[in-house]
Each structure stands twice: as structure tokens, then as C-alpha cells.
N, CA, C and O of each residue as an XYZ file, in Angstrom:
488
protein
N     -48.744    -45.574     29.971
C     -48.101    -44.281     30.108
C     -48.007    -43.889     31.591
O     -46.986    -43.369     32.042
N     -49.071    -44.143     32.326
C     -49.072    -43.757     33.743
C     -47.957    -44.456     34.503
O     -47.222    -43.823     35.261
N     -47.832    -45.768     34.298
C     -46.797    -46.504     35.033
C     -45.401    -46.058     34.623
O     -44.493    -46.033     35.454
N     -45.216    -45.707     33.355
C     -43.899    -45.224     32.902
C     -43.552    -43.880     33.534
O     -42.407    -43.651     33.924
N     -44.540    -42.991     33.636
C     -44.300    -41.691     34.263
C     -43.946    -41.849     35.737
O     -43.044    -41.177     36.237
N     -44.648    -42.729     36.426
C     -44.356    -42.968     37.842
C     -42.970    -43.582     37.994
O     -42.186    -43.150     38.839
N     -42.664    -44.596     37.170
C     -41.367    -45.255     37.236
C     -40.233    -44.271     36.939
O     -39.221    -44.255     37.639
N     -40.405    -43.462     35.909
C     -39.373    -42.503     35.517
C     -39.093    -41.513     36.642
O     -37.935    -41.207     36.926
N     -40.144    -41.012     37.281
C     -39.932    -40.051     38.363
C     -39.232    -40.694     39.548
O     -38.408    -40.055     40.203
N     -39.547    -41.938     39.827
C     -38.868    -42.631     40.933
C     -37.410    -42.918     40.605
O     -36.537    -42.775     41.460
N     -37.149    -43.320     39.369
C     -35.762    -43.607     38.965
C     -34.881    -42.366     39.009
O     -33.693    -42.455     39.319
N     -35.456    -41.218     38.701
C     -34.687    -39.970     38.672
C     -34.691    -39.243     40.009
O     -34.136    -38.151     40.131
N     -35.313    -39.845     41.001
C     -35.297    -39.253     42.339
C     -36.102    -37.977     42.462
O     -35.734    -37.080     43.220
N     -37.197    -37.887     41.723
C     -38.051    -36.690     41.808
C     -38.666    -36.592     43.195
O     -39.036    -37.611     43.776
N     -38.779    -35.407     43.725
C     -39.467    -35.235     45.009
C     -40.935    -35.654     44.877
O     -41.472    -35.746     43.773
N     -41.558    -35.899     46.004
C     -42.947    -36.348     45.998
C     -43.896    -35.197     45.653
O     -43.503    -34.031     45.601
N     -45.137    -35.561     45.421
C     -46.185    -34.582     45.151
C     -46.295    -33.578     46.293
O     -46.413    -32.376     46.057
N     -46.257    -34.064     47.516
C     -46.387    -33.185     48.687
C     -45.241    -32.179     48.747
O     -45.444    -31.025     49.124
N     -44.033    -32.616     48.376
C     -42.888    -31.698     48.365
C     -43.097    -30.579     47.346
O     -42.843    -29.411     47.638
N     -43.562    -30.944     46.146
C     -43.823    -29.929     45.118
C     -44.994    -29.039     45.507
O     -44.986    -27.837     45.243
N     -45.994    -29.632     46.132
C     -47.151    -28.863     46.580
C     -46.707    -27.792     47.575
O     -47.134    -26.641     47.486
N     -45.856    -28.173     48.516
C     -45.335    -27.229     49.514
C     -44.453    -26.171     48.843
O     -44.533    -24.989     49.179
N     -43.615    -26.594     47.900
C     -42.739    -25.672     47.173
C     -43.556    -24.600     46.460
O     -43.246    -23.413     46.559
N     -44.594    -25.011     45.745
C     -45.431    -24.054     45.003
C     -46.220    -23.154     45.947
O     -46.455    -21.982     45.655
N     -46.622    -23.713     47.072
C     -47.352    -22.905     48.045
C     -46.424    -21.867     48.672
O     -46.812    -20.710     48.835
N     -45.210    -22.268     49.023
C     -44.252    -21.336     49.626
C     -43.798    -20.268     48.640
O     -43.662    -19.100     49.006
N     -43.565    -20.661     47.393
C     -43.016    -19.744     46.402
C     -44.069    -18.796     45.828
O     -43.819    -17.600     45.684
N     -45.242    -19.332     45.501
C     -46.257    -18.543     44.801
C     -47.590    -18.441     45.540
O     -48.504    -17.761     45.073
N     -47.709    -19.103     46.677
C     -48.968    -19.097     47.411
C     -50.046    -19.943     46.742
O     -51.239    -19.702     46.932
N     -49.622    -20.934     45.957
C     -50.559    -21.798     45.233
C     -51.324    -22.668     46.224
O     -50.729    -23.350     47.058
N     -52.633    -22.635     46.122
C     -53.505    -23.480     46.948
C     -54.068    -24.586     46.064
O     -54.565    -24.315     44.971
N     -53.992    -25.822     46.527
C     -54.514    -26.928     45.743
C     -55.211    -27.919     46.658
O     -54.927    -28.009     47.853
N     -56.125    -28.653     46.062
C     -56.828    -29.696     46.806
C     -57.229    -30.784     45.825
O     -57.294    -30.556     44.617
N     -57.497    -31.978     46.361
C     -57.877    -33.083     45.490
C     -59.263    -32.841     44.897
O     -60.076    -32.105     45.455
N     -59.508    -33.469     43.772
C     -60.742    -33.242     43.021
C     -61.986    -33.630     43.820
O     -63.030    -32.993     43.678
N     -61.890    -34.652     44.648
C     -63.053    -35.067     45.424
C     -62.606    -35.903     46.616
O     -61.452    -36.326     46.695
N     -63.510    -36.129     47.520
C     -63.241    -36.984     48.671
C     -62.976    -38.415     48.225
O     -62.152    -39.110     48.819
N     -63.669    -38.856     47.183
C     -63.465    -40.216     46.660
C     -62.034    -40.363     46.158
O     -61.391    -41.382     46.412
N     -61.530    -39.360     45.453
C     -60.147    -39.385     44.973
C     -59.186    -39.503     46.143
O     -58.242    -40.291     46.105
N     -59.429    -38.724     47.170
C     -58.572    -38.752     48.357
C     -58.607    -40.127     49.019
O     -57.565    -40.632     49.437
N     -59.770    -40.732     49.119
C     -59.890    -42.060     49.726
C     -59.184    -43.121     48.881
O     -58.563    -44.037     49.419
N     -59.282    -42.995     47.570
C     -58.594    -43.954     46.687
C     -57.077    -43.825     46.809
O     -56.364    -44.829     46.816
N     -56.593    -42.605     46.904
C     -55.150    -42.417     47.086
C     -54.685    -42.997     48.416
O     -53.612    -43.596     48.490
N     -55.477    -42.826     49.460
C     -55.137    -43.417     50.759
C     -55.104    -44.934     50.668
O     -54.258    -45.573     51.294
N     -56.013    -45.517     49.896
C     -56.040    -46.969     49.730
C     -54.807    -47.466     48.975
O     -54.251    -48.511     49.311
N     -54.384    -46.722     47.961
C     -53.230    -47.130     47.159
C     -51.911    -46.912     47.905
O     -51.053    -47.795     47.919
N     -51.750    -45.753     48.518
C     -50.480    -45.394     49.149
C     -50.427    -45.721     50.636
O     -49.349    -45.684     51.229
N     -51.552    -46.036     51.247
C     -51.583    -46.277     52.686
C     -51.605    -44.951     53.429
O     -51.343    -43.894     52.855
N     -51.922    -45.024     54.711
C     -52.049    -43.795     55.512
C     -50.726    -43.044     55.587
O     -50.704    -41.821     55.448
N     -49.622    -43.759     55.805
C     -48.311    -43.111     55.921
C     -47.847    -42.582     54.555
O     -47.331    -41.468     54.467
N     -48.027    -43.370     53.503
C     -47.624    -42.958     52.163
C     -48.449    -41.808     51.637
O     -47.969    -41.007     50.835
N     -49.698    -41.723     52.087
C     -50.573    -40.648     51.634
C     -50.040    -39.295     52.078
O     -50.166    -38.309     51.353
N     -49.454    -39.242     53.245
C     -48.925    -37.981     53.758
C     -47.678    -37.559     52.984
O     -47.542    -36.381     52.653
N     -46.772    -38.474     52.689
C     -45.473    -38.102     52.125
C     -45.178    -38.705     50.754
O     -44.420    -38.124     49.978
N     -45.769    -39.871     50.444
C     -45.253    -40.623     49.306
C     -46.023    -40.590     48.016
O     -45.741    -41.407     47.139
N     -46.974    -39.705     47.839
C     -47.724    -39.675     46.575
C     -46.801    -39.211     45.455
O     -46.081    -38.222     45.591
N     -46.838    -39.942     44.354
C     -46.021    -39.567     43.199
C     -46.541    -38.275     42.593
O     -47.747    -38.030     42.583
N     -45.641    -37.456     42.093
C     -46.000    -36.146     41.553
C     -47.041    -36.254     40.456
O     -48.031    -35.523     40.463
N     -46.830    -37.146     39.529
C     -47.726    -37.261     38.386
C     -49.133    -37.651     38.850
O     -50.121    -37.088     38.380
N     -49.219    -38.599     39.757
C     -50.517    -39.054     40.274
C     -51.195    -37.937     41.065
O     -52.377    -37.662     40.861
N     -50.460    -37.299     41.958
C     -51.021    -36.224     42.765
C     -51.469    -35.040     41.928
O     -52.528    -34.462     42.170
N     -50.658    -34.682     40.945
C     -50.996    -33.554     40.077
C     -52.258    -33.794     39.273
O     -53.061    -32.881     39.081
N     -52.436    -35.016     38.803
C     -53.638    -35.344     38.043
C     -54.860    -35.501     38.939
O     -55.992    -35.447     38.457
N     -54.645    -35.694     40.228
C     -55.750    -35.891     41.171
C     -56.297    -34.583     41.725
O     -57.347    -34.574     42.367
N     -55.600    -33.484     41.484
C     -56.050    -32.186     41.990
C     -57.199    -31.639     41.151
O     -57.409    -32.042     40.007
N     -57.937    -30.707     41.758
C     -58.952    -29.958     40.994
C     -58.226    -29.123     39.956
O     -57.158    -28.575     40.230
N     -58.792    -29.025     38.782
C     -58.196    -28.236     37.714
C     -58.456    -26.748     37.937
O     -59.440    -26.360     38.565
N     -57.561    -25.935     37.413
C     -57.756    -24.488     37.415
C     -58.870    -24.194     36.412
O     -58.898    -24.779     35.329
N     -59.776    -23.302     36.760
C     -60.882    -22.989     35.874
C     -60.360    -22.486     34.524
O     -59.527    -21.582     34.462
N     -60.865    -23.087     33.455
C     -60.453    -22.708     32.106
C     -59.138    -23.340     31.671
O     -58.563    -22.939     30.660
N     -58.660    -24.323     32.423
C     -57.372    -24.949     32.129
C     -57.498    -26.466     32.252
O     -58.419    -26.974     32.890
N     -56.574    -27.168     31.643
C     -56.492    -28.616     31.809
C     -55.483    -28.992     32.879
O     -55.270    -30.175     33.146
N     -54.860    -27.997     33.491
C     -53.824    -28.256     34.487
C     -54.323    -27.988     35.896
O     -55.208    -27.164     36.127
N     -53.729    -28.709     36.817
C     -53.999    -28.467     38.236
C     -53.067    -27.351     38.716
O     -52.109    -27.011     38.022
N     -53.334    -26.783     39.883
C     -52.486    -25.690     40.374
C     -51.010    -26.074     40.521
O     -50.128    -25.304     40.142
N     -50.743    -27.261     41.069
C     -49.347    -27.667     41.280
C     -48.628    -27.886     39.955
O     -47.502    -27.420     39.780
N     -49.267    -28.592     39.014
C     -48.633    -28.817     37.710
C     -48.464    -27.507     36.945
O     -47.462    -27.311     36.257
N     -49.430    -26.623     37.064
C     -49.332    -25.312     36.422
C     -48.151    -24.526     36.980
O     -47.419    -23.880     36.230
N     -47.970    -24.581     38.278
C     -46.841    -23.912     38.932
C     -45.511    -24.436     38.394
O     -44.615    -23.657     38.069
N     -45.388    -25.760     38.302
C     -44.136    -26.380     37.849
C     -43.853    -26.017     36.395
O     -42.730    -25.645     36.055
N     -44.862    -26.124     35.540
C     -44.667    -25.822     34.119
C     -44.375    -24.337     33.923
O     -43.487    -23.982     33.148
N     -45.104    -23.474     34.608
C     -44.858    -22.036     34.505
C     -43.465    -21.648     34.975
O     -42.794    -20.841     34.333
N     -43.028    -22.220     36.095
C     -41.684    -21.936     36.630
C     -40.615    -22.418     35.656
O     -39.607    -21.741     35.450
N     -40.834    -23.585     35.056
C     -39.870    -24.134     34.100
C     -39.720    -23.218     32.887
O     -38.602    -22.910     32.475
N     -40.839    -22.783     32.317
C     -40.768    -21.901     31.148
C     -40.161    -20.544     31.501
O     -39.392    -19.985     30.719
N     -40.500    -20.016     32.668
C     -39.916    -18.731     33.086
C     -38.406    -18.863     33.265
O     -37.655    -17.976     32.862
N     -37.959    -19.962     33.866
C     -36.519    -20.173     34.057
C     -35.796    -20.344     32.724
O     -34.686    -19.843     32.543
N     -36.432    -21.056     31.793
C     -35.823    -21.215     30.460
C     -35.687    -19.867     29.759
O     -34.651    -19.567     29.164
N     -36.745    -19.058     29.834
C     -36.714    -17.738     29.203
C     -35.676    -16.838     29.871
O     -34.868    -16.205     29.192
N     -35.702    -16.783     31.192
C     -34.803    -15.881     31.911
C     -33.349    -16.327     31.852
O     -32.440    -15.511     32.006
N     -33.128    -17.606     31.633
C     -31.764    -18.122     31.541
C     -31.159    -18.002     30.154
O     -29.966    -18.249     29.972
N     -31.964    -17.629     29.182
C     -31.486    -17.492     27.803
C     -30.910    -16.091     27.620
O     -31.648    -15.106     27.596
N     -29.590    -16.011     27.493
C     -28.961    -14.687     27.416
C     -29.310    -13.965     26.123
O     -29.102    -12.756     26.020
N     -29.840    -14.686     25.130
C     -30.211    -14.051     23.871
C     -31.711    -13.780     23.771
O     -32.192    -13.375     22.713
N     -32.459    -13.998     24.862
C     -33.901    -13.708     24.835
C     -34.074    -12.233     24.506
O     -33.412    -11.377     25.094
N     -34.956    -11.943     23.575
C     -35.027    -10.605     22.991
C     -35.427     -9.513     23.965
O     -35.166     -8.341     23.693
N     -36.049     -9.846     25.087
C     -36.434     -8.813     26.047
C     -35.371     -8.568     27.121
O     -35.504     -7.643     27.923
N     -34.335     -9.376     27.142
C     -33.266     -9.171     28.132
C     -32.471     -7.910     27.809
O     -32.263     -7.592     26.638
N     -32.026     -7.189     28.840
C     -31.235     -5.969     28.599
C     -29.935     -6.290     27.862
O     -29.286     -7.303     28.123
N     -29.580     -5.416     26.951
C     -28.315     -5.562     26.233
C     -28.413     -6.359     24.945
O     -27.462     -6.363     24.164
N     -29.517     -7.029     24.698
C     -29.663     -7.804     23.465
C     -30.083     -6.875     22.327
O     -29.490     -6.899     21.249
N     -31.102     -6.059     22.570
C     -31.559     -5.074     21.593
C     -31.728     -3.734     22.295
O     -31.873     -3.667     23.515
N     -31.705     -2.669     21.500
C     -31.976     -1.342     22.068
C     -33.463     -1.227     22.372
O     -34.259     -2.077     21.973
N     -33.826     -0.167     23.082
C     -35.226      0.049     23.445
C     -36.100      0.200     22.192
O     -37.200     -0.350     22.132
N     -35.617      0.936     21.207
C     -36.403      1.137     19.982
C     -36.514     -0.168     19.177
O     -37.549     -0.428     18.563
N     -35.455     -0.987     19.179
C     -35.522     -2.269     18.480
C     -36.534     -3.203     19.149
O     -37.289     -3.896     18.468
N     -36.546     -3.217     20.491
C     -37.516     -4.052     21.219
C     -38.936     -3.586     20.931
O     -39.836     -4.409     20.764
N     -39.144     -2.278     20.872
C     -40.472     -1.744     20.560
C     -40.902     -2.171     19.159
O     -42.061     -2.524     18.945
N     -39.985     -2.139     18.223
C     -40.283     -2.549     16.855
C     -40.578     -4.049     16.790
O     -41.512     -4.475     16.110
N     -39.782     -4.840     17.496
C     -39.989     -6.290     17.506
C     -41.311     -6.689     18.156
O     -41.937     -7.667     17.748
N     -41.728     -5.944     19.149
C     -42.970     -6.298     19.845
C     -44.199     -6.085     18.973
O     -45.273     -6.601     19.285
N     -44.059     -5.336     17.890
C     -45.179     -5.111     16.972
C     -45.279     -6.170     15.884
O     -46.253     -6.193     15.131
N     -44.290     -7.041     15.794
C     -44.281     -8.067     14.746
C     -45.047     -9.295     15.234
O     -44.866     -9.737     16.369
N     -45.895     -9.836     14.379
C     -46.670    -11.036     14.685
C     -46.069    -12.218     13.916
O     -45.494    -12.041     12.842
N     -46.206    -13.408     14.472
C     -45.699    -14.608     13.812
C     -46.349    -14.806     12.450
O     -45.692    -15.244     11.506
N     -47.618    -14.491     12.344
C     -48.316    -14.646     11.059
C     -47.667    -13.779      9.975
O     -47.580    -14.184      8.816
N     -47.219    -12.597     10.360
C     -46.561    -11.684      9.393
C     -45.213    -12.266      8.952
O     -44.855    -12.202      7.776
N     -44.480    -12.831      9.904
C     -43.182    -13.453      9.557
C     -43.400    -14.598      8.584
O     -42.656    -14.734      7.613
N     -44.406    -15.417      8.827
C     -44.685    -16.554      7.968
C     -45.117    -16.089      6.575
O     -44.662    -16.629      5.566
N     -45.986    -15.099      6.528
C     -46.452    -14.582      5.218
C     -45.325    -13.926      4.432
O     -45.293    -14.021      3.205
N     -44.405    -13.263      5.118
C     -43.294    -12.580      4.430
C     -42.249    -13.568      3.899
O     -41.462    -13.228      3.016
N     -42.245    -14.767      4.431
C     -41.249    -15.747      3.998
C     -41.921    -16.795      3.186
O     -41.267    -17.726      2.716
């Protein structure tokens, strides 16, 4: 799986881990660091000194970061996934919280409905 993820990102021209790290830091102020000095040394051995600065694959770099407390994700991967879901939600013209889809009273009524209630009613 690891080699397929790395290959897929290279084939699709994905930016490097460092590029995404900088993007998340500039956009959201996300701070990230590798899980340990040993991890950093191993990455330097695999990618070389020059590749370590610019060429780390996103998937490898993201998995090598310290995890956010209470999460299985690292800061950079969390930033990417969160941004993706926010963009999907905000780009959906029928998203129920967008203006013009429902009236204020309809949105208030919808916000009180739980998925469990919908399932039980059907």
C-alpha cells in the first residue's frame, strides 16, 4: 500500500510534503514536526540531504509527523483533509446551511433533527 500511495502521488504530480507543510502553515498557522530524531535521520538516509529538504513524498512525510493529541492524524494531513471537506461542503450549492436553500426557521428546525431519529422514523 505504501509504495502504491507514493507511486500514485508521483504519477499525478502531487506537490511534495514540504510544499504542503508550507501551505498549511501559511494558510492556518499549522506547526508540525517529525515524530523523533530517528525518524528524521531515516528520512535523510532514504531521500538524501538534498531530497530531505524538498523531495519527501506527502504520504511518507505526513505519516512521519507527530500526531495531534487525541487523533490518528498528523497536523499536515489533518489540514489537508479538513480543507478538502470544507471545500466540498462550501462548494455544494444545496448544502442545507448555505443561504437561499432553506429559510431561517427551516434551518433551525433541521438542526434539531438527529440521524438516529431519521433512521427510526423510516
